[in-house]
N, CA, C and O atoms as a CHARMM CRD file, in Angstrom:
* protein
*
  292
    1    1 MET  N    117.72000  70.71900 165.79600 PROA 1      0.00000
    2    1 MET  CA   117.59400  69.31000 166.05400 PROA 1      0.00000
    3    1 MET  C    118.95400  68.68100 166.33100 PROA 1      0.00000
    4    1 MET  O    119.04700  67.69300 167.05900 PROA 1      0.00000
    5    2 LYS  N    119.99200  69.24000 165.76100 PROA 2      0.00000
    6    2 LYS  CA   121.31500  68.67400 165.97000 PROA 2      0.00000
    7    2 LYS  C    121.77000  68.79700 167.41900 PROA 2      0.00000
    8    2 LYS  O    122.66000  68.06100 167.84700 PROA 2      0.00000
    9    3 ALA  N    121.17200  69.71900 168.18700 PROA 3      0.00000
   10    3 ALA  CA   121.55000  69.91000 169.58400 PROA 3      0.00000
   11    3 ALA  C    120.83500  68.92900 170.51400 PROA 3      0.00000
   12    3 ALA  O    121.15100  68.87400 171.70200 PROA 3      0.00000
   13    4 LEU  N    119.89800  68.17200 170.00900 PROA 4      0.00000
   14    4 LEU  CA   119.16200  67.21700 170.84200 PROA 4      0.00000
   15    4 LEU  C    120.07100  66.07900 171.28800 PROA 4      0.00000
   16    4 LEU  O    121.06200  65.77700 170.62300 PROA 4      0.00000
   17    5 PRO  N    119.73800  65.45100 172.40500 PROA 5      0.00000
   18    5 PRO  CA   120.48200  64.24500 172.79500 PROA 5      0.00000
   19    5 PRO  C    120.34400  63.17400 171.69800 PROA 5      0.00000
   20    5 PRO  O    119.36300  63.17300 170.95400 PROA 5      0.00000
   21    6 GLU  N    121.30700  62.28000 171.60000 PROA 6      0.00000
   22    6 GLU  CA   121.36700  61.30200 170.50300 PROA 6      0.00000
   23    6 GLU  C    120.07600  60.50600 170.34800 PROA 6      0.00000
   24    6 GLU  O    119.61200  60.31000 169.22500 PROA 6      0.00000
   25    7 LYS  N    119.49000  60.04900 171.43600 PROA 7      0.00000
   26    7 LYS  CA   118.26300  59.25100 171.34200 PROA 7      0.00000
   27    7 LYS  C    117.13400  60.06700 170.69800 PROA 7      0.00000
   28    7 LYS  O    116.40500  59.55200 169.85000 PROA 7      0.00000
   29    8 GLN  N    116.99200  61.31400 171.09200 PROA 8      0.00000
   30    8 GLN  CA   115.95600  62.16900 170.51900 PROA 8      0.00000
   31    8 GLN  C    116.25500  62.50800 169.06500 PROA 8      0.00000
   32    8 GLN  O    115.33800  62.60600 168.25100 PROA 8      0.00000
   33    9 ARG  N    117.52900  62.68900 168.73200 PROA 9      0.00000
   34    9 ARG  CA   117.89700  62.95200 167.33600 PROA 9      0.00000
   35    9 ARG  C    117.48000  61.79200 166.44500 PROA 9      0.00000
   36    9 ARG  O    116.96900  61.99900 165.34400 PROA 9      0.00000
   37   10 GLN  N    117.70100  60.56400 166.92600 PROA 10     0.00000
   38   10 GLN  CA   117.34600  59.38800 166.13900 PROA 10     0.00000
   39   10 GLN  C    115.83400  59.26300 165.95900 PROA 10     0.00000
   40   10 GLN  O    115.37000  58.67900 164.98000 PROA 10     0.00000
   41   11 GLN  N    115.06900  59.81000 166.89800 PROA 11     0.00000
   42   11 GLN  CA   113.61400  59.73000 166.82100 PROA 11     0.00000
   43   11 GLN  C    113.00100  60.95900 166.14800 PROA 11     0.00000
   44   11 GLN  O    111.77800  61.09100 166.09900 PROA 11     0.00000
   45   12 SER  N    113.83100  61.84400 165.63800 PROA 12     0.00000
   46   12 SER  CA   113.33900  63.03800 164.94700 PROA 12     0.00000
   47   12 SER  C    113.37000  62.79900 163.44100 PROA 12     0.00000
   48   12 SER  O    113.70500  61.70400 162.98800 PROA 12     0.00000
   49   13 VAL  N    113.02700  63.80700 162.68100 PROA 13     0.00000
   50   13 VAL  CA   113.07900  63.69800 161.22300 PROA 13     0.00000
   51   13 VAL  C    114.48700  63.92100 160.68600 PROA 13     0.00000
   52   13 VAL  O    114.71500  63.78900 159.48400 PROA 13     0.00000
   53   14 LEU  N    115.41600  64.24900 161.54000 PROA 14     0.00000
   54   14 LEU  CA   116.78300  64.53700 161.11200 PROA 14     0.00000
   55   14 LEU  C    117.38600  63.42400 160.24100 PROA 14     0.00000
   56   14 LEU  O    117.98200  63.73500 159.21000 PROA 14     0.00000
   57   15 PRO  N    117.25600  62.14000 160.61100 PROA 15     0.00000
   58   15 PRO  CA   117.83100  61.10100 159.75000 PROA 15     0.00000
   59   15 PRO  C    117.19300  61.03000 158.36200 PROA 15     0.00000
   60   15 PRO  O    117.80300  60.50200 157.43300 PROA 15     0.00000
   61   16 LEU  N    115.99100  61.54700 158.21000 PROA 16     0.00000
   62   16 LEU  CA   115.29100  61.49300 156.92600 PROA 16     0.00000
   63   16 LEU  C    115.65200  62.63500 155.98800 PROA 16     0.00000
   64   16 LEU  O    115.39900  62.55000 154.78700 PROA 16     0.00000
   65   17 LEU  N    116.23500  63.69500 156.51500 PROA 17     0.00000
   66   17 LEU  CA   116.48400  64.88300 155.70400 PROA 17     0.00000
   67   17 LEU  C    117.40500  64.62200 154.51700 PROA 17     0.00000
   68   17 LEU  O    117.26600  65.26500 153.47600 PROA 17     0.00000
   69   18 GLY  N    118.33200  63.70200 154.65600 PROA 18     0.00000
   70   18 GLY  CA   119.24600  63.39900 153.56700 PROA 18     0.00000
   71   18 GLY  C    118.52200  62.92900 152.31000 PROA 18     0.00000
   72   18 GLY  O    118.98200  63.18100 151.19600 PROA 18     0.00000
   73   19 ALA  N    117.40500  62.25500 152.48200 PROA 19     0.00000
   74   19 ALA  CA   116.64300  61.74900 151.33700 PROA 19     0.00000
   75   19 ALA  C    116.05600  62.88000 150.49900 PROA 19     0.00000
   76   19 ALA  O    115.69600  62.66700 149.34200 PROA 19     0.00000
   77   20 TYR  N    115.95600  64.07400 151.06700 PROA 20     0.00000
   78   20 TYR  CA   115.34000  65.19400 150.36300 PROA 20     0.00000
   79   20 TYR  C    116.35500  66.21600 149.84800 PROA 20     0.00000
   80   20 TYR  O    115.96800  67.26900 149.34000 PROA 20     0.00000
   81   21 ARG  N    117.63900  65.91900 149.97200 PROA 21     0.00000
   82   21 ARG  CA   118.66400  66.86000 149.50200 PROA 21     0.00000
   83   21 ARG  C    118.65800  66.98200 147.98800 PROA 21     0.00000
   84   21 ARG  O    118.84600  68.07200 147.44700 PROA 21     0.00000
   85   22 GLU  N    118.44500  65.87600 147.31000 PROA 22     0.00000
   86   22 GLU  CA   118.40600  65.85300 145.85000 PROA 22     0.00000
   87   22 GLU  C    117.00700  65.42800 145.42200 PROA 22     0.00000
   88   22 GLU  O    116.49600  64.41800 145.90700 PROA 22     0.00000
   89   23 PRO  N    116.38100  66.18100 144.52200 PROA 23     0.00000
   90   23 PRO  CA   115.06000  65.76700 144.07100 PROA 23     0.00000
   91   23 PRO  C    115.12900  64.46900 143.27200 PROA 23     0.00000
   92   23 PRO  O    116.10000  64.21600 142.56000 PROA 23     0.00000
   93   24 GLU  N    114.10100  63.66500 143.39800 PROA 24     0.00000
   94   24 GLU  CA   114.00600  62.43200 142.62800 PROA 24     0.00000
   95   24 GLU  C    113.71700  62.75500 141.17000 PROA 24     0.00000
   96   24 GLU  O    113.14900  63.80300 140.86400 PROA 24     0.00000
   97   25 LYS  N    114.09800  61.87100 140.28300 PROA 25     0.00000
   98   25 LYS  CA   113.76800  62.03600 138.88100 PROA 25     0.00000
   99   25 LYS  C    112.26600  61.80700 138.71800 PROA 25     0.00000
  100   25 LYS  O    111.70300  60.92300 139.36300 PROA 25     0.00000
  101   26 PRO  N    111.61400  62.59300 137.86400 PROA 26     0.00000
  102   26 PRO  CA   110.17600  62.41200 137.65600 PROA 26     0.00000
  103   26 PRO  C    109.87100  61.00500 137.15100 PROA 26     0.00000
  104   26 PRO  O    110.63600  60.42100 136.38300 PROA 26     0.00000
  105   27 LEU  N    108.75700  60.48700 137.59100 PROA 27     0.00000
  106   27 LEU  CA   108.35300  59.13900 137.22500 PROA 27     0.00000
  107   27 LEU  C    106.95200  59.18700 136.65300 PROA 27     0.00000
  108   27 LEU  O    106.04000  59.72800 137.27800 PROA 27     0.00000
  109   28 ARG  N    106.77900  58.63700 135.49700 PROA 28     0.00000
  110   28 ARG  CA   105.44800  58.57800 134.90600 PROA 28     0.00000
  111   28 ARG  C    104.75600  57.32900 135.44700 PROA 28     0.00000
  112   28 ARG  O    105.24100  56.21300 135.26200 PROA 28     0.00000
  113   29 GLY  N    103.63600  57.52200 136.10800 PROA 29     0.00000
  114   29 GLY  CA   102.92600  56.39100 136.67900 PROA 29     0.00000
  115   29 GLY  C    103.34100  56.15200 138.11300 PROA 29     0.00000
  116   29 GLY  O    103.76000  57.07400 138.81300 PROA 29     0.00000
  117   30 SER  N    103.22300  54.92800 138.54100 PROA 30     0.00000
  118   30 SER  CA   103.48700  54.56300 139.92700 PROA 30     0.00000
  119   30 SER  C    104.73800  53.70800 140.01600 PROA 30     0.00000
  120   30 SER  O    104.99500  52.89500 139.12800 PROA 30     0.00000
  121   31 PRO  N    105.53100  53.87900 141.08700 PROA 31     0.00000
  122   31 PRO  CA   106.70300  53.02000 141.23700 PROA 31     0.00000
  123   31 PRO  C    106.30500  51.56400 141.52300 PROA 31     0.00000
  124   31 PRO  O    107.07100  50.64000 141.25000 PROA 31     0.00000
  125   32 THR  N    105.11000  51.37200 142.07000 PROA 32     0.00000
  126   32 THR  CA   104.59400  50.03100 142.33600 PROA 32     0.00000
  127   32 THR  C    103.29500  49.85900 141.56200 PROA 32     0.00000
  128   32 THR  O    102.34200  50.60000 141.79900 PROA 32     0.00000
  129   33 PRO  N    103.23400  48.90000 140.64500 PROA 33     0.00000
  130   33 PRO  CA   101.98900  48.68800 139.91000 PROA 33     0.00000
  131   33 PRO  C    100.82200  48.39900 140.86000 PROA 33     0.00000
  132   33 PRO  O    101.00100  47.78800 141.91400 PROA 33     0.00000
  133   34 THR  N     99.65000  48.84000 140.47500 PROA 34     0.00000
  134   34 THR  CA    98.46500  48.72400 141.32200 PROA 34     0.00000
  135   34 THR  C     98.22100  47.29400 141.77700 PROA 34     0.00000
  136   34 THR  O     97.96900  47.05400 142.95800 PROA 34     0.00000
  137   35 GLU  N     98.29100  46.36300 140.87300 PROA 35     0.00000
  138   35 GLU  CA    98.00800  44.96700 141.23600 PROA 35     0.00000
  139   35 GLU  C     99.02500  44.43200 142.23800 PROA 35     0.00000
  140   35 GLU  O     98.67300  43.67900 143.14700 PROA 35     0.00000
  141   36 GLU  N    100.27600  44.82000 142.06900 PROA 36     0.00000
  142   36 GLU  CA   101.32400  44.38800 143.01100 PROA 36     0.00000
  143   36 GLU  C    101.06200  44.96000 144.40000 PROA 36     0.00000
  144   36 GLU  O    101.20500  44.26200 145.40400 PROA 36     0.00000
  145   37 PHE  N    100.67700  46.23300 144.45000 PROA 37     0.00000
  146   37 PHE  CA   100.35300  46.87400 145.72700 PROA 37     0.00000
  147   37 PHE  C     99.15000  46.18500 146.36300 PROA 37     0.00000
  148   37 PHE  O     99.17200  45.87400 147.55400 PROA 37     0.00000
  149   38 HSD  N     98.11300  45.94700 145.58600 PROA 38     0.00000
  150   38 HSD  CA    96.90000  45.31700 146.09400 PROA 38     0.00000
  151   38 HSD  C     97.20400  43.92500 146.65000 PROA 38     0.00000
  152   38 HSD  O     96.71800  43.56800 147.72300 PROA 38     0.00000
  153   39 THR  N     97.99600  43.14800 145.93600 PROA 39     0.00000
  154   39 THR  CA    98.37300  41.81000 146.38800 PROA 39     0.00000
  155   39 THR  C     99.16900  41.87200 147.68800 PROA 39     0.00000
  156   39 THR  O     98.96200  41.05600 148.58600 PROA 39     0.00000
  157   40 ALA  N    100.08000  42.84100 147.78900 PROA 40     0.00000
  158   40 ALA  CA   100.89400  42.97800 149.00900 PROA 40     0.00000
  159   40 ALA  C    100.03200  43.35600 150.21000 PROA 40     0.00000
  160   40 ALA  O    100.25500  42.85000 151.31000 PROA 40     0.00000
  161   41 VAL  N     99.05300  44.23600 150.01500 PROA 41     0.00000
  162   41 VAL  CA    98.16600  44.62400 151.11900 PROA 41     0.00000
  163   41 VAL  C     97.33900  43.42300 151.56700 PROA 41     0.00000
  164   41 VAL  O     97.18100  43.18500 152.76500 PROA 41     0.00000
  165   42 GLN  N     96.81400  42.67300 150.61100 PROA 42     0.00000
  166   42 GLN  CA    96.02400  41.49100 150.96700 PROA 42     0.00000
  167   42 GLN  C     96.88000  40.45100 151.69300 PROA 42     0.00000
  168   42 GLN  O     96.41200  39.82100 152.64100 PROA 42     0.00000
  169   43 ALA  N     98.11300  40.26700 151.26200 PROA 43     0.00000
  170   43 ALA  CA    99.01600  39.31300 151.90400 PROA 43     0.00000
  171   43 ALA  C     99.34400  39.73500 153.33200 PROA 43     0.00000
  172   43 ALA  O     99.52800  38.88800 154.20700 PROA 43     0.00000
  173   44 ALA  N     99.41800  41.05100 153.56800 PROA 44     0.00000
  174   44 ALA  CA    99.70000  41.56800 154.91200 PROA 44     0.00000
  175   44 ALA  C     98.45800  41.57000 155.79300 PROA 44     0.00000
  176   44 ALA  O     98.54400  41.83100 156.99300 PROA 44     0.00000
  177   45 LYS  N     97.29500  41.27500 155.19300 PROA 45     0.00000
  178   45 LYS  CA    96.01800  41.21500 155.92900 PROA 45     0.00000
  179   45 LYS  C     95.75800  42.49900 156.69600 PROA 45     0.00000
  180   45 LYS  O     95.47700  42.48200 157.89400 PROA 45     0.00000
  181   46 ILE  N     95.85600  43.61100 155.98300 PROA 46     0.00000
  182   46 ILE  CA    95.66000  44.93300 156.56900 PROA 46     0.00000
  183   46 ILE  C     94.18300  45.27300 156.59300 PROA 46     0.00000
  184   46 ILE  O     93.45400  44.97300 155.64700 PROA 46     0.00000
  185   47 GLY  N     93.74600  45.89300 157.66400 PROA 47     0.00000
  186   47 GLY  CA    92.36300  46.36500 157.75500 PROA 47     0.00000
  187   47 GLY  C     91.38500  45.26900 158.13700 PROA 47     0.00000
  188   47 GLY  O     91.72300  44.08500 158.15800 PROA 47     0.00000
  189   48 ALA  N     90.17300  45.68900 158.43800 PROA 48     0.00000
  190   48 ALA  CA    89.13400  44.76200 158.88400 PROA 48     0.00000
  191   48 ALA  C     88.78300  43.75200 157.80000 PROA 48     0.00000
  192   48 ALA  O     88.47200  42.60000 158.10100 PROA 48     0.00000
  193   49 ASP  N     88.83200  44.18000 156.53900 PROA 49     0.00000
  194   49 ASP  CA    88.48400  43.30400 155.41900 PROA 49     0.00000
  195   49 ASP  C     89.70300  42.60900 154.82700 PROA 49     0.00000
  196   49 ASP  O     89.59300  41.92200 153.81200 PROA 49     0.00000
  197   50 LYS  N     90.87500  42.78500 155.45900 PROA 50     0.00000
  198   50 LYS  CA    92.13500  42.22100 154.95400 PROA 50     0.00000
  199   50 LYS  C     92.39400  42.68600 153.52500 PROA 50     0.00000
  200   50 LYS  O     92.86000  41.92100 152.68000 PROA 50     0.00000
  201   51 ASP  N     92.08400  43.94400 153.27700 PROA 51     0.00000
  202   51 ASP  CA    92.23200  44.52500 151.95200 PROA 51     0.00000
  203   51 ASP  C     92.53600  46.00700 152.11700 PROA 51     0.00000
  204   51 ASP  O     92.62900  46.49600 153.24300 PROA 51     0.00000
  205   52 ILE  N     92.68900  46.72100 151.02400 PROA 52     0.00000
  206   52 ILE  CA    92.96800  48.14600 151.08800 PROA 52     0.00000
  207   52 ILE  C     91.81400  48.84300 151.79600 PROA 52     0.00000
  208   52 ILE  O     90.67500  48.77000 151.33500 PROA 52     0.00000
  209   53 PRO  N     92.09100  49.52100 152.91100 PROA 53     0.00000
  210   53 PRO  CA    91.00900  50.21500 153.62800 PROA 53     0.00000
  211   53 PRO  C     90.45300  51.36300 152.78300 PROA 53     0.00000
  212   53 PRO  O     91.19300  52.03300 152.06300 PROA 53     0.00000
  213   54 HSD  N     89.17100  51.57500 152.87900 PROA 54     0.00000
  214   54 HSD  CA    88.52300  52.65400 152.15400 PROA 54     0.00000
  215   54 HSD  C     88.17000  53.77400 153.11900 PROA 54     0.00000
  216   54 HSD  O     87.81100  53.52400 154.27000 PROA 54     0.00000
  217   55 LEU  N     88.27500  55.00500 152.64700 PROA 55     0.00000
  218   55 LEU  CA    87.94700  56.16700 153.46000 PROA 55     0.00000
  219   55 LEU  C     86.53800  56.62700 153.11800 PROA 55     0.00000
  220   55 LEU  O     86.19900  56.78200 151.94500 PROA 55     0.00000
  221   56 PRO  N     85.71800  56.84500 154.14200 PROA 56     0.00000
  222   56 PRO  CA    84.36900  57.34000 153.85600 PROA 56     0.00000
  223   56 PRO  C     84.41900  58.80200 153.40500 PROA 56     0.00000
  224   56 PRO  O     85.32500  59.55100 153.77300 PROA 56     0.00000
  225   57 ALA  N     83.44000  59.18500 152.61200 PROA 57     0.00000
  226   57 ALA  CA    83.37200  60.55500 152.08600 PROA 57     0.00000
  227   57 ALA  C     83.34100  61.57200 153.22400 PROA 57     0.00000
  228   57 ALA  O     83.87200  62.67300 153.07700 PROA 57     0.00000
  229   58 THR  N     82.73200  61.22400 154.34900 PROA 58     0.00000
  230   58 THR  CA    82.65300  62.16200 155.48200 PROA 58     0.00000
  231   58 THR  C     84.04500  62.48100 156.02900 PROA 58     0.00000
  232   58 THR  O     84.30700  63.61600 156.42700 PROA 58     0.00000
  233   59 LEU  N     84.93000  61.49800 156.05000 PROA 59     0.00000
  234   59 LEU  CA    86.28500  61.74100 156.54400 PROA 59     0.00000
  235   59 LEU  C     87.05900  62.62900 155.57000 PROA 59     0.00000
  236   59 LEU  O     87.78600  63.52800 155.99300 PROA 59     0.00000
  237   60 ILE  N     86.90700  62.38300 154.28300 PROA 60     0.00000
  238   60 ILE  CA    87.57200  63.21800 153.28100 PROA 60     0.00000
  239   60 ILE  C     87.06000  64.65200 153.37500 PROA 60     0.00000
  240   60 ILE  O     87.84200  65.59900 153.28400 PROA 60     0.00000
  241   61 ASP  N     85.75400  64.81500 153.55500 PROA 61     0.00000
  242   61 ASP  CA    85.17200  66.15500 153.73300 PROA 61     0.00000
  243   61 ASP  C     85.77200  66.85100 154.94900 PROA 61     0.00000
  244   61 ASP  O     86.06900  68.04400 154.90100 PROA 61     0.00000
  245   62 LYS  N     85.95200  66.10000 156.04500 PROA 62     0.00000
  246   62 LYS  CA    86.54200  66.67800 157.25300 PROA 62     0.00000
  247   62 LYS  C     87.96700  67.14100 156.98200 PROA 62     0.00000
  248   62 LYS  O     88.35100  68.23400 157.39900 PROA 62     0.00000
  249   63 TYR  N     88.75500  66.32300 156.28700 PROA 63     0.00000
  250   63 TYR  CA    90.13100  66.70500 155.97000 PROA 63     0.00000
  251   63 TYR  C     90.16500  67.98200 155.14100 PROA 63     0.00000
  252   63 TYR  O     90.97300  68.87400 155.40100 PROA 63     0.00000
  253   64 VAL  N     89.29400  68.07000 154.14900 PROA 64     0.00000
  254   64 VAL  CA    89.25200  69.25900 153.29300 PROA 64     0.00000
  255   64 VAL  C     88.87300  70.48200 154.11200 PROA 64     0.00000
  256   64 VAL  O     89.48200  71.54200 153.97100 PROA 64     0.00000
  257   65 THR  N     87.86500  70.33800 154.96900 PROA 65     0.00000
  258   65 THR  CA    87.43400  71.44700 155.82200 PROA 65     0.00000
  259   65 THR  C     88.56300  71.89200 156.75500 PROA 65     0.00000
  260   65 THR  O     88.79700  73.08700 156.93200 PROA 65     0.00000
  261   66 ASP  N     89.25400  70.92600 157.34300 PROA 66     0.00000
  262   66 ASP  CA    90.37700  71.25800 158.23400 PROA 66     0.00000
  263   66 ASP  C     91.47800  72.01000 157.48400 PROA 66     0.00000
  264   66 ASP  O     92.02600  72.98500 158.00000 PROA 66     0.00000
  265   67 LEU  N     91.79800  71.56400 156.28100 PROA 67     0.00000
  266   67 LEU  CA    92.82600  72.24400 155.47800 PROA 67     0.00000
  267   67 LEU  C     92.39300  73.64700 155.09800 PROA 67     0.00000
  268   67 LEU  O     93.21500  74.56200 155.05200 PROA 67     0.00000
  269   68 GLN  N     91.09900  73.82400 154.82300 PROA 68     0.00000
  270   68 GLN  CA    90.58200  75.16100 154.50100 PROA 68     0.00000
  271   68 GLN  C     90.69100  76.06500 155.72800 PROA 68     0.00000
  272   68 GLN  O     91.06300  77.23100 155.59500 PROA 68     0.00000
  273   69 HSD  N     90.37800  75.55800 156.90800 PROA 69     0.00000
  274   69 HSD  CA    90.46700  76.36300 158.13300 PROA 69     0.00000
  275   69 HSD  C     91.91100  76.75200 158.43400 PROA 69     0.00000
  276   69 HSD  O     92.17000  77.79400 159.03700 PROA 69     0.00000
  277   70 LEU  N     92.83700  75.91300 158.01200 PROA 70     0.00000
  278   70 LEU  CA    94.25700  76.22500 158.21900 PROA 70     0.00000
  279   70 LEU  C     94.81800  77.13300 157.11600 PROA 70     0.00000
  280   70 LEU  O     95.97800  77.54300 157.16500 PROA 70     0.00000
  281   71 GLY  N     93.97500  77.44000 156.12200 PROA 71     0.00000
  282   71 GLY  CA    94.40300  78.29600 155.02700 PROA 71     0.00000
  283   71 GLY  C     95.31200  77.59600 154.03000 PROA 71     0.00000
  284   71 GLY  O     96.05200  78.24600 153.29100 PROA 71     0.00000
  285   72 LEU  N     95.25600  76.26300 154.01100 PROA 72     0.00000
  286   72 LEU  CA    96.11600  75.50400 153.11000 PROA 72     0.00000
  287   72 LEU  C     95.44800  75.14800 151.79700 PROA 72     0.00000
  288   72 LEU  O     96.08700  74.60800 150.89400 PROA 72     0.00000
  289   73 LEU  N     94.16800  75.45000 151.69200 PROA 73     0.00000
  290   73 LEU  CA    93.43000  75.23400 150.42300 PROA 73     0.00000
  291   73 LEU  C     92.72400  76.49900 150.03200 PROA 73     0.00000
  292   73 LEU  O     92.04900  76.53600 149.00300 PROA 73     0.00000
């Protein structure tokens, strides 16, 4: 990736790699409390219901099946 032209390097994952050089300290729980996250999503008016989008069981089943076909589960 370092051999790519500068514009392509900036659009690659290369700038993000530094964040993974040192592991983060373990955290018990969530860095953002659930209610704070929920309020932020509602304020941003995300999704058709302006709330946290829900995934149907059929989509989750598809993801699991795809991961199994790839040998990742």
